[in-house]
Phi, psi and omega in degrees: 000144180231140172264123180253122186246128173095021177232153176278167183306310185300319181292321177295317179296321176297318179296320177296318179298318179295323181282350183281357181302329181250019179145152187299135174226132183228138172288121187259315182228127179235067190283324183221171180290340185259324188245119181230145178238148177209156168067123179277349184248128189304314182296316180290326177298318179297316179297316179296318179299316178297318179296318181294319183282314184284299187277327188263343175091022177296147178292324183201148174225120183240128175281124183259147176292137179248119185293333179209157180260121181249115181277159178303319181297316181291324176295321180295320177298317178295322179296316178295320178296319178296317179299320178296320177292322178296329178298337181277351184253138177278112176260149181237157176300149182265064184294322185251346182254150180240109179223116176286149179274145177291337183282310181265332185080012177232172184290139173254127186254315185269159178301322179296317178296318180299314179296313180304316181292318179298318180290316183295324184292344177292339185226024181220164180299147173276128182257064186294322179300315179294323178297314180296318179298319178297315179295321177298320182298328177264016168101003180288131176231355176234129184239134181243118178263126180256130179123174181290141177090171183229039184299307182292325176299320177294317177300314182300320180297323179288326181289313184206109183293346181278349181284147173261122178240126180243152179238128177246114179238353177200178183296323180297316180290328176297312180298319179301313182289323176299317178298315179298314183292319181287333179284340180271356181278000000 
């Protein structure tokens, strides 16, 4: 795996395509404008990193340690198993809620679109920049991350410093943010 720093999505995808001449290379996570990761295989990651840095103008390309090797076939099997489990759940159209999909980075409205996006994101890049842009387009300016850590809040700060990102990891932080949000209304 390689972290590609300082390139846009399209350029990283082009670098992966160029490095694919000797084996498949795929852009896997595209969370922020600054930090990008690609390729599950070290040699191909290195080739992609060199192409991104040399020919494409990336500021930096770093080969990252990969704890396990996940082949396309095994990811596809997990994706199919997930789809089978989703078939057991009743999904409804998103008439009143607005949630962009990580796969497309745009809003999913119908139950079929929601399922397609959930299954696809298991084996495709996360389009977090596009998700944030979509949320911004429908007027969101405050983002609440639920769970331990502040990963998405950090990504949001890099994407757009004007966004307010809050993290809720326990009841105390929830109460703190509720008080803050209600006092600003």
